[in-house]
DRENTIFI-289170 format. One record per residue: residue number from 1; x, y, z of N, C-alpha, C in turn. Coordinates in steps of 0.02 Angstrom, whole numbers, plus 50000, padded with zeros to 5 digits. Layout:
% DRENTIFI-289170
+------+-------+-------+-------+-------+-------+-------+-------+-------+-------+
| lolo |   n.X |   n.Y |   n.Z |  ca.X |  ca.Y |  ca.Z |   c.X |   c.Y |   c.Z |
+------+-------+-------+-------+-------+-------+-------+-------+-------+-------+
|  NUM |     X |     Y |     Z |     X |     Y |     Z |     X |     Y |     Z |
...
+------+-------+-------+-------+-------+-------+-------+-------+-------+-------+
END
This chain:
% DRENTIFI-289170
+------+-------+-------+-------+-------+-------+-------+-------+-------+-------+
| lolo |   n.X |   n.Y |   n.Z |  ca.X |  ca.Y |  ca.Z |   c.X |   c.Y |   c.Z |
+------+-------+-------+-------+-------+-------+-------+-------+-------+-------+
|    1 | 49251 | 50222 | 50261 | 49250 | 50157 | 50228 | 49321 | 50127 | 50228 |
|    2 | 49324 | 50063 | 50245 | 49389 | 50029 | 50246 | 49401 | 49993 | 50180 |
|    3 | 49464 | 49989 | 50161 | 49482 | 49961 | 50096 | 49535 | 49907 | 50105 |
|    4 | 49523 | 49850 | 50072 | 49573 | 49796 | 50071 | 49613 | 49801 | 50006 |
|    5 | 49679 | 49798 | 50013 | 49724 | 49802 | 49955 | 49766 | 49738 | 49952 |
|    6 | 49743 | 49686 | 49917 | 49783 | 49625 | 49911 | 49851 | 49640 | 49880 |
|    7 | 49903 | 49611 | 49910 | 49971 | 49624 | 49887 | 49992 | 49571 | 49836 |
|    8 | 50008 | 49595 | 49777 | 50025 | 49551 | 49721 | 50086 | 49507 | 49736 |
|    9 | 50129 | 49529 | 49781 | 50189 | 49491 | 49797 | 50174 | 49420 | 49820 |
|   10 | 50115 | 49410 | 49850 | 50098 | 49345 | 49877 | 50058 | 49301 | 49828 |
|   11 | 50044 | 49327 | 49769 | 50004 | 49290 | 49721 | 50045 | 49234 | 49689 |
|   12 | 50009 | 49187 | 49659 | 50040 | 49133 | 49620 | 50047 | 49159 | 49548 |
|   13 | 50108 | 49173 | 49527 | 50119 | 49205 | 49463 | 50105 | 49159 | 49403 |
|   14 | 50097 | 49094 | 49416 | 50079 | 49049 | 49361 | 50006 | 49057 | 49342 |
|   15 | 49966 | 49085 | 49387 | 49895 | 49097 | 49373 | 49876 | 49168 | 49396 |
|   16 | 49921 | 49215 | 49382 | 49914 | 49283 | 49408 | 49849 | 49317 | 49386 |
|   17 | 49835 | 49314 | 49321 | 49775 | 49346 | 49296 | 49712 | 49320 | 49329 |
|   18 | 49709 | 49255 | 49337 | 49652 | 49223 | 49369 | 49644 | 49246 | 49441 |
|   19 | 49700 | 49249 | 49477 | 49695 | 49269 | 49548 | 49676 | 49342 | 49556 |
|   20 | 49700 | 49385 | 49511 | 49680 | 49455 | 49514 | 49605 | 49462 | 49504 |
|   21 | 49578 | 49425 | 49455 | 49506 | 49426 | 49442 | 49467 | 49401 | 49504 |
|   22 | 49495 | 49351 | 49538 | 49462 | 49325 | 49598 | 49459 | 49378 | 49653 |
|   23 | 49513 | 49416 | 49662 | 49512 | 49468 | 49714 | 49460 | 49521 | 49697 |
|   24 | 49456 | 49538 | 49633 | 49409 | 49590 | 49612 | 49337 | 49567 | 49620 |
|   25 | 49323 | 49505 | 49599 | 49256 | 49477 | 49605 | 49235 | 49471 | 49678 |
|   26 | 49283 | 49457 | 49722 | 49267 | 49448 | 49793 | 49255 | 49515 | 49829 |
|   27 | 49273 | 49571 | 49797 | 49258 | 49636 | 49826 | 49318 | 49678 | 49846 |
|   28 | 49379 | 49657 | 49828 | 49438 | 49697 | 49843 | 49444 | 49754 | 49792 |
|   29 | 49438 | 49815 | 49815 | 49437 | 49872 | 49769 | 49506 | 49894 | 49747 |
|   30 | 49556 | 49878 | 49786 | 49625 | 49899 | 49771 | 49667 | 49837 | 49754 |
|   31 | 49721 | 49849 | 49718 | 49773 | 49799 | 49708 | 49839 | 49833 | 49725 |
|   32 | 49875 | 49805 | 49774 | 49938 | 49835 | 49797 | 49996 | 49804 | 49759 |
|   33 | 50035 | 49846 | 49726 | 50087 | 49823 | 49681 | 50154 | 49850 | 49706 |
|   34 | 50196 | 49806 | 49733 | 50261 | 49825 | 49761 | 50314 | 49824 | 49706 |
|   35 | 50348 | 49879 | 49697 | 50402 | 49884 | 49649 | 50468 | 49893 | 49687 |
|   36 | 50514 | 49845 | 49680 | 50577 | 49846 | 49718 | 50636 | 49846 | 49670 |
|   37 | 50688 | 49882 | 49689 | 50745 | 49890 | 49643 | 50808 | 49853 | 49664 |
|   38 | 50807 | 49819 | 49721 | 50867 | 49784 | 49745 | 50919 | 49831 | 49775 |
|   39 | 50903 | 49895 | 49779 | 50949 | 49944 | 49808 | 50918 | 49975 | 49871 |
|   40 | 50859 | 50005 | 49863 | 50825 | 50033 | 49922 | 50805 | 49977 | 49970 |
|   41 | 50785 | 49921 | 49941 | 50771 | 49860 | 49979 | 50810 | 49802 | 49947 |
|   42 | 50823 | 49748 | 49983 | 50866 | 49695 | 49955 | 50835 | 49658 | 49896 |
|   43 | 50770 | 49652 | 49894 | 50737 | 49612 | 49843 | 50726 | 49651 | 49778 |
|   44 | 50716 | 49614 | 49725 | 50695 | 49642 | 49661 | 50627 | 49611 | 49644 |
|   45 | 50579 | 49653 | 49625 | 50513 | 49626 | 49608 | 50497 | 49644 | 49536 |
|   46 | 50435 | 49658 | 49522 | 50414 | 49671 | 49453 | 50414 | 49745 | 49438 |
|   47 | 50408 | 49760 | 49373 | 50410 | 49830 | 49352 | 50355 | 49847 | 49303 |
|   48 | 50370 | 49894 | 49259 | 50320 | 49922 | 49215 | 50285 | 49872 | 49169 |
|   49 | 50321 | 49826 | 49137 | 50287 | 49780 | 49090 | 50232 | 49739 | 49123 |
|   50 | 50244 | 49715 | 49184 | 50194 | 49675 | 49218 | 50132 | 49717 | 49234 |
|   51 | 50143 | 49777 | 49259 | 50086 | 49820 | 49276 | 50045 | 49836 | 49214 |
|   52 | 50079 | 49851 | 49160 | 50044 | 49865 | 49097 | 50003 | 49805 | 49074 |
|   53 | 50031 | 49746 | 49083 | 49997 | 49685 | 49062 | 49934 | 49671 | 49102 |
|   54 | 49938 | 49677 | 49168 | 49879 | 49661 | 49209 | 49828 | 49717 | 49209 |
|   55 | 49848 | 49777 | 49189 | 49801 | 49833 | 49187 | 49742 | 49818 | 49141 |
|   56 | 49756 | 49779 | 49089 | 49705 | 49764 | 49039 | 49648 | 49721 | 49067 |
|   57 | 49662 | 49684 | 49120 | 49613 | 49636 | 49145 | 49584 | 49654 | 49213 |
|   58 | 49597 | 49714 | 49238 | 49572 | 49733 | 49304 | 49550 | 49806 | 49305 |
|   59 | 49493 | 49818 | 49337 | 49468 | 49887 | 49347 | 49483 | 49912 | 49417 |
|   60 | 49520 | 49873 | 49456 | 49537 | 49892 | 49524 | 49583 | 49954 | 49525 |
|   61 | 49584 | 49986 | 49582 | 49630 | 50042 | 49593 | 49700 | 50013 | 49600 |
|   62 | 49745 | 50032 | 49555 | 49813 | 50007 | 49557 | 49855 | 50051 | 49604 |
|   63 | 49869 | 50023 | 49662 | 49904 | 50055 | 49717 | 49977 | 50036 | 49712 |
|   64 | 50016 | 50077 | 49676 | 50085 | 50060 | 49661 | 50132 | 50088 | 49714 |
|   65 | 50169 | 50044 | 49746 | 50213 | 50061 | 49802 | 50286 | 50055 | 49778 |
|   66 | 50318 | 50112 | 49768 | 50386 | 50114 | 49742 | 50437 | 50109 | 49800 |
|   67 | 50470 | 50052 | 49803 | 50525 | 50043 | 49851 | 50590 | 50047 | 49811 |
|   68 | 50602 | 50107 | 49784 | 50659 | 50117 | 49739 | 50692 | 50184 | 49756 |
|   69 | 50757 | 50189 | 49743 | 50792 | 50252 | 49754 | 50775 | 50300 | 49697 |
|   70 | 50774 | 50364 | 49713 | 50760 | 50417 | 49664 | 50698 | 50402 | 49623 |
|   71 | 50640 | 50395 | 49655 | 50579 | 50376 | 49619 | 50558 | 50425 | 49565 |
|   72 | 50582 | 50488 | 49571 | 50563 | 50538 | 49522 | 50584 | 50520 | 49451 |
|   73 | 50632 | 50473 | 49445 | 50655 | 50452 | 49378 | 50602 | 50414 | 49339 |
|   74 | 50554 | 50385 | 49375 | 50509 | 50338 | 49341 | 50434 | 50353 | 49349 |
|   75 | 50417 | 50408 | 49379 | 50346 | 50422 | 49391 | 50305 | 50420 | 49327 |
|   76 | 50330 | 50453 | 49275 | 50292 | 50455 | 49213 | 50281 | 50386 | 49183 |
|   77 | 50331 | 50342 | 49191 | 50325 | 50274 | 49164 | 50271 | 50234 | 49200 |
|   78 | 50269 | 50241 | 49266 | 50218 | 50203 | 49303 | 50148 | 50230 | 49290 |
|   79 | 50142 | 50294 | 49279 | 50077 | 50323 | 49260 | 50055 | 50294 | 49193 |
|   80 | 50100 | 50292 | 49145 | 50084 | 50265 | 49079 | 50062 | 50192 | 49082 |
|   81 | 50089 | 50155 | 49131 | 50073 | 50084 | 49138 | 50005 | 50073 | 49171 |
|   82 | 49977 | 50125 | 49201 | 49910 | 50117 | 49229 | 49903 | 50127 | 49304 |
|   83 | 49953 | 50156 | 49337 | 49948 | 50169 | 49408 | 49893 | 50220 | 49423 |
|   84 | 49852 | 50206 | 49472 | 49801 | 50254 | 49495 | 49827 | 50295 | 49553 |
|   85 | 49871 | 50265 | 49592 | 49903 | 50298 | 49648 | 49975 | 50276 | 49651 |
|   86 | 50020 | 50322 | 49666 | 50092 | 50304 | 49672 | 50117 | 50327 | 49740 |
|   87 | 50144 | 50280 | 49777 | 50173 | 50294 | 49843 | 50248 | 50284 | 49839 |
|   88 | 50285 | 50332 | 49865 | 50358 | 50328 | 49866 | 50382 | 50334 | 49939 |
|   89 | 50445 | 50317 | 49950 | 50472 | 50320 | 50018 | 50506 | 50387 | 50032 |
|   90 | 50489 | 50414 | 50090 | 50522 | 50475 | 50113 | 50598 | 50466 | 50113 |
|   91 | 50620 | 50407 | 50132 | 50692 | 50394 | 50140 | 50728 | 50385 | 50073 |
|   92 | 50690 | 50382 | 50017 | 50720 | 50363 | 49953 | 50734 | 50423 | 49907 |
|   93 | 50718 | 50484 | 49930 | 50727 | 50542 | 49886 | 50751 | 50602 | 49927 |
|   94 | 50787 | 50646 | 49894 | 50811 | 50707 | 49927 | 50758 | 50762 | 49926 |
|   95 | 50708 | 50755 | 49883 | 50659 | 50808 | 49876 | 50588 | 50779 | 49872 |
|   96 | 50559 | 50759 | 49929 | 50493 | 50729 | 49929 | 50439 | 50773 | 49897 |
|   97 | 50443 | 50838 | 49909 | 50391 | 50883 | 49882 | 50393 | 50882 | 49805 |
|   98 | 50452 | 50878 | 49777 | 50458 | 50875 | 49705 | 50425 | 50812 | 49677 |
|   99 | 50434 | 50756 | 49711 | 50404 | 50693 | 49689 | 50328 | 50697 | 49693 |
|  100 | 50302 | 50725 | 49748 | 50230 | 50733 | 49756 | 50201 | 50775 | 49699 |
|  101 | 50233 | 50831 | 49685 | 50210 | 50875 | 49631 | 50212 | 50839 | 49563 |
|  102 | 50263 | 50799 | 49554 | 50271 | 50761 | 49492 | 50213 | 50712 | 49483 |
|  103 | 50196 | 50677 | 49537 | 50140 | 50629 | 49534 | 50074 | 50665 | 49519 |
|  104 | 50063 | 50720 | 49554 | 50001 | 50757 | 49544 | 49996 | 50788 | 49475 |
|  105 | 50052 | 50803 | 49444 | 50051 | 50831 | 49376 | 50019 | 50784 | 49326 |
|  106 | 50018 | 50719 | 49342 | 49987 | 50669 | 49299 | 49916 | 50653 | 49322 |
|  107 | 49890 | 50691 | 49369 | 49822 | 50680 | 49395 | 49814 | 50611 | 49427 |
|  108 | 49866 | 50591 | 49463 | 49867 | 50527 | 49498 | 49874 | 50541 | 49573 |
|  109 | 49845 | 50499 | 49614 | 49850 | 50509 | 49686 | 49921 | 50496 | 49711 |
|  110 | 49943 | 50537 | 49758 | 50010 | 50531 | 49786 | 50008 | 50505 | 49857 |
|  111 | 50053 | 50458 | 49871 | 50061 | 50433 | 49939 | 50134 | 50436 | 49959 |
|  112 | 50146 | 50442 | 50024 | 50214 | 50443 | 50050 | 50219 | 50391 | 50105 |
|  113 | 50275 | 50355 | 50107 | 50283 | 50299 | 50153 | 50346 | 50308 | 50196 |
|  114 | 50343 | 50279 | 50256 | 50402 | 50278 | 50299 | 50412 | 50208 | 50327 |
|  115 | 50476 | 50191 | 50336 | 50495 | 50127 | 50365 | 50481 | 50127 | 50440 |
|  116 | 50481 | 50067 | 50471 | 50467 | 50063 | 50543 | 50515 | 50103 | 50587 |
|  117 | 50578 | 50112 | 50564 | 50627 | 50147 | 50605 | 50629 | 50222 | 50595 |
|  118 | 50591 | 50248 | 50547 | 50590 | 50320 | 50534 | 50540 | 50354 | 50581 |
|  119 | 50561 | 50407 | 50616 | 50514 | 50442 | 50661 | 50451 | 50464 | 50624 |
|  120 | 50394 | 50454 | 50655 | 50330 | 50473 | 50624 | 50330 | 50547 | 50606 |
|  121 | 50361 | 50588 | 50649 | 50361 | 50660 | 50639 | 50394 | 50681 | 50573 |
|  122 | 50438 | 50639 | 50547 | 50474 | 50656 | 50486 | 50428 | 50667 | 50427 |
|  123 | 50369 | 50635 | 50428 | 50323 | 50638 | 50371 | 50272 | 50695 | 50378 |
|  124 | 50267 | 50725 | 50437 | 50216 | 50776 | 50450 | 50217 | 50833 | 50398 |
|  125 | 50275 | 50860 | 50379 | 50274 | 50918 | 50333 | 50242 | 50903 | 50265 |
|  126 | 50238 | 50839 | 50247 | 50214 | 50822 | 50180 | 50141 | 50800 | 50178 |
|  127 | 50112 | 50790 | 50236 | 50043 | 50764 | 50239 | 49991 | 50810 | 50207 |
|  128 | 49998 | 50877 | 50212 | 49947 | 50919 | 50179 | 49945 | 50911 | 50103 |
|  129 | 49997 | 50881 | 50074 | 50003 | 50879 | 50001 | 49989 | 50809 | 49972 |
|  130 | 49975 | 50759 | 50013 | 49965 | 50692 | 49987 | 49895 | 50667 | 50003 |
|  131 | 49874 | 50616 | 49966 | 49809 | 50584 | 49979 | 49815 | 50528 | 50029 |
|  132 | 49876 | 50500 | 50037 | 49884 | 50441 | 50079 | 49954 | 50440 | 50110 |
|  133 | 49957 | 50413 | 50171 | 50021 | 50398 | 50202 | 50023 | 50323 | 50217 |
|  134 | 50077 | 50291 | 50196 | 50085 | 50219 | 50204 | 50133 | 50205 | 50261 |
|  135 | 50107 | 50174 | 50313 | 50147 | 50155 | 50371 | 50169 | 50083 | 50363 |
|  136 | 50235 | 50072 | 50356 | 50261 | 50004 | 50352 | 50261 | 49973 | 50421 |
|  137 | 50231 | 49915 | 50427 | 50229 | 49880 | 50491 | 50275 | 49818 | 50490 |
|  138 | 50317 | 49815 | 50439 | 50374 | 49769 | 50436 | 50429 | 49807 | 50400 |
|  139 | 50490 | 49780 | 50402 | 50543 | 49809 | 50362 | 50529 | 49794 | 50288 |
|  140 | 50527 | 49844 | 50245 | 50509 | 49832 | 50176 | 50560 | 49789 | 50139 |
|  141 | 50534 | 49749 | 50092 | 50578 | 49711 | 50050 | 50560 | 49638 | 50042 |
|  142 | 50524 | 49610 | 50090 | 50506 | 49539 | 50087 | 50434 | 49530 | 50111 |
|  143 | 50398 | 49485 | 50078 | 50331 | 49468 | 50100 | 50333 | 49416 | 50156 |
|  144 | 50275 | 49407 | 50188 | 50268 | 49354 | 50238 | 50298 | 49368 | 50306 |
|  145 | 50317 | 49430 | 50320 | 50346 | 49447 | 50385 | 50291 | 49457 | 50438 |
|  146 | 50311 | 49452 | 50501 | 50264 | 49463 | 50556 | 50257 | 49537 | 50570 |
|  147 | 50197 | 49557 | 50588 | 50181 | 49626 | 50606 | 50223 | 49648 | 50666 |
|  148 | 50254 | 49707 | 50661 | 50293 | 49734 | 50716 | 50245 | 49767 | 50766 |
|  149 | 50241 | 49742 | 50828 | 50190 | 49766 | 50875 | 50192 | 49842 | 50887 |
|  150 | 50252 | 49871 | 50886 | 50258 | 49943 | 50897 | 50224 | 49985 | 50843 |
|  151 | 50206 | 49953 | 50788 | 50174 | 49989 | 50733 | 50106 | 50018 | 50754 |
|  152 | 50072 | 49985 | 50800 | 50006 | 50008 | 50820 | 50008 | 50078 | 50849 |
|  153 | 50056 | 50092 | 50892 | 50063 | 50159 | 50921 | 50081 | 50210 | 50868 |
|  154 | 50121 | 50189 | 50818 | 50140 | 50235 | 50764 | 50079 | 50253 | 50720 |
|  155 | 50037 | 50203 | 50708 | 49976 | 50216 | 50670 | 49931 | 50265 | 50708 |
|  156 | 49924 | 50254 | 50773 | 49883 | 50299 | 50814 | 49912 | 50370 | 50813 |
|  157 | 49978 | 50375 | 50816 | 50010 | 50441 | 50816 | 49997 | 50479 | 50751 |
|  158 | 50004 | 50445 | 50694 | 49993 | 50479 | 50630 | 49920 | 50497 | 50621 |
|  159 | 49875 | 50453 | 50643 | 49803 | 50467 | 50637 | 49783 | 50526 | 50681 |
|  160 | 49810 | 50529 | 50741 | 49796 | 50585 | 50786 | 49819 | 50651 | 50754 |
|  161 | 49878 | 50650 | 50724 | 49904 | 50711 | 50692 | 49859 | 50732 | 50634 |
|  162 | 49837 | 50684 | 50594 | 49793 | 50699 | 50537 | 49728 | 50729 | 50562 |
|  163 | 49699 | 50699 | 50613 | 49635 | 50725 | 50639 | 49643 | 50793 | 50672 |
|  164 | 49696 | 50800 | 50711 | 49707 | 50864 | 50747 | 49718 | 50922 | 50699 |
|  165 | 49745 | 50907 | 50640 | 49759 | 50959 | 50591 | 49708 | 50962 | 50534 |
|  166 | 49654 | 50924 | 50543 | 49598 | 50925 | 50495 | 49620 | 50910 | 50424 |
|  167 | 49662 | 50859 | 50417 | 49687 | 50840 | 50351 | 49646 | 50782 | 50323 |
|  168 | 49639 | 50780 | 50258 | 49601 | 50725 | 50226 | 49650 | 50676 | 50195 |
|  169 | 49686 | 50641 | 50238 | 49738 | 50594 | 50216 | 49719 | 50524 | 50242 |
|  170 | 49719 | 50476 | 50197 | 49705 | 50407 | 50216 | 49769 | 50375 | 50244 |
|  171 | 49760 | 50332 | 50292 | 49816 | 50295 | 50322 | 49814 | 50223 | 50297 |
|  172 | 49867 | 50203 | 50262 | 49873 | 50135 | 50238 | 49926 | 50099 | 50280 |
|  173 | 49916 | 50035 | 50293 | 49963 | 49996 | 50332 | 49983 | 49934 | 50292 |
|  174 | 50048 | 49920 | 50291 | 50074 | 49866 | 50250 | 50125 | 49825 | 50290 |
|  175 | 50109 | 49760 | 50298 | 50157 | 49715 | 50331 | 50127 | 49674 | 50387 |
|  176 | 50121 | 49610 | 50376 | 50098 | 49565 | 50428 | 50025 | 49571 | 50447 |
|  177 | 49984 | 49599 | 50401 | 49913 | 49608 | 50416 | 49875 | 49543 | 50402 |
|  178 | 49836 | 49521 | 50451 | 49795 | 49461 | 50443 | 49731 | 49468 | 50482 |
|  179 | 49690 | 49417 | 50479 | 49625 | 49419 | 50513 | 49634 | 49422 | 50589 |
|  180 | 49690 | 49398 | 50613 | 49701 | 49396 | 50685 | 49719 | 49464 | 50716 |
|  181 | 49745 | 49510 | 50675 | 49765 | 49575 | 50703 | 49733 | 49635 | 50669 |
|  182 | 49690 | 49623 | 50620 | 49663 | 49680 | 50583 | 49619 | 49725 | 50626 |
|  183 | 49585 | 49697 | 50675 | 49543 | 49739 | 50718 | 49586 | 49789 | 50757 |
|  184 | 49643 | 49766 | 50780 | 49691 | 49809 | 50816 | 49713 | 49867 | 50771 |
|  185 | 49725 | 49852 | 50707 | 49749 | 49902 | 50660 | 49693 | 49950 | 50641 |
|  186 | 49632 | 49925 | 50634 | 49574 | 49968 | 50622 | 49565 | 50017 | 50680 |
|  187 | 49567 | 49990 | 50740 | 49556 | 50032 | 50800 | 49612 | 50082 | 50810 |
|  188 | 49671 | 50069 | 50782 | 49726 | 50116 | 50786 | 49716 | 50175 | 50739 |
|  189 | 49674 | 50165 | 50687 | 49659 | 50221 | 50643 | 49672 | 50211 | 50569 |
|  190 | 49689 | 50150 | 50549 | 49704 | 50137 | 50478 | 49640 | 50137 | 50436 |
|  191 | 49648 | 50153 | 50372 | 49593 | 50154 | 50325 | 49601 | 50102 | 50269 |
|  192 | 49663 | 50089 | 50249 | 49677 | 50044 | 50194 | 49726 | 49991 | 50219 |
|  193 | 49712 | 49928 | 50202 | 49749 | 49873 | 50231 | 49779 | 49829 | 50177 |
|  194 | 49845 | 49827 | 50175 | 49880 | 49785 | 50126 | 49887 | 49715 | 50157 |
|  195 | 49865 | 49665 | 50120 | 49870 | 49596 | 50145 | 49892 | 49551 | 50088 |
|  196 | 49943 | 49511 | 50100 | 49969 | 49467 | 50048 | 49950 | 49395 | 50061 |
|  197 | 49988 | 49362 | 50104 | 49975 | 49292 | 50119 | 49904 | 49281 | 50145 |
|  198 | 49879 | 49328 | 50184 | 49812 | 49322 | 50214 | 49757 | 49324 | 50162 |
|  199 | 49772 | 49346 | 50102 | 49723 | 49346 | 50047 | 49734 | 49287 | 50000 |
|  200 | 49797 | 49275 | 49980 | 49811 | 49229 | 49925 | 49821 | 49156 | 49947 |
|  201 | 49831 | 49144 | 50011 | 49842 | 49076 | 50034 | 49776 | 49043 | 50055 |
|  202 | 49781 | 48978 | 50076 | 49722 | 48941 | 50096 | 49685 | 48977 | 50153 |
|  203 | 49618 | 48971 | 50156 | 49576 | 48924 | 50118 | 49560 | 48945 | 50046 |
|  204 | 49568 | 49009 | 50029 | 49554 | 49030 | 49961 | 49541 | 49104 | 49958 |
|  205 | 49551 | 49134 | 49900 | 49546 | 49207 | 49893 | 49477 | 49233 | 49910 |
|  206 | 49426 | 49203 | 49881 | 49358 | 49228 | 49892 | 49339 | 49227 | 49966 |
|  207 | 49354 | 49172 | 49999 | 49338 | 49166 | 50071 | 49379 | 49216 | 50112 |
|  208 | 49442 | 49222 | 50096 | 49485 | 49268 | 50134 | 49463 | 49340 | 50127 |
|  209 | 49450 | 49361 | 50066 | 49428 | 49431 | 50055 | 49361 | 49442 | 50090 |
|  210 | 49316 | 49394 | 50085 | 49251 | 49400 | 50118 | 49258 | 49407 | 50193 |
|  211 | 49304 | 49370 | 50222 | 49316 | 49375 | 50295 | 49339 | 49444 | 50315 |
|  212 | 49385 | 49473 | 50276 | 49408 | 49541 | 50290 | 49351 | 49592 | 50285 |
|  213 | 49312 | 49586 | 50233 | 49256 | 49633 | 50223 | 49205 | 49627 | 50279 |
|  214 | 49193 | 49566 | 50303 | 49147 | 49557 | 50359 | 49173 | 49593 | 50421 |
|  215 | 49238 | 49590 | 50432 | 49267 | 49626 | 50490 | 49260 | 49701 | 50480 |
|  216 | 49270 | 49726 | 50419 | 49262 | 49797 | 50406 | 49191 | 49819 | 50424 |
|  217 | 49141 | 49777 | 50408 | 49071 | 49795 | 50421 | 49058 | 49804 | 50496 |
|  218 | 49097 | 49770 | 50537 | 49088 | 49777 | 50610 | 49102 | 49849 | 50633 |
|  219 | 49143 | 49885 | 50594 | 49165 | 49952 | 50615 | 49132 | 50008 | 50573 |
|  220 | 49090 | 49990 | 50526 | 49061 | 50041 | 50482 | 48989 | 50057 | 50502 |
+------+-------+-------+-------+-------+-------+-------+-------+-------+-------+
END
């Protein structure tokens, strides 16, 4: 089963609660929440108070993506705020296994992510211990970027490794995903698709989510 994860970064924050409800009503099971610290990536986004606030009005799976240095400092706080899954960057910590164990200690799903320039092989040792691997298909830090074409081969490589080693790890892809390229990403082996502008911009959330789900049905 394929999953759409609308990215909160692209939402209209003046009507955030309304738009979250629209994504949920339209059938988006996940909500992708990017947390940036201005150090690991240039931008600064939202943090714990916002997640805690929107948790009250959504039953979606909160897919929290930490783009912060030393993520182990804050795992417990994000769990308390309502994260269902927490993904951190391999490049952002000296001890990825420790972070994974920390996330699992709270009975929350663990994900690990790599930037486009990080060799795919670097994440292999940690795949047996996580529920998800997040492949960045743009440089993290800003929304609205174009999909990096070389990402497709990287997605295929990670999926082949997962299948060859009989691992039960979902592949999530984040960056430049839209209706025009999602079939390519599905065929490469992705399971979960983060989409920002392609969900929240015109013609409208309900229609956009419906279009993605229709494409998913072609492959199910």
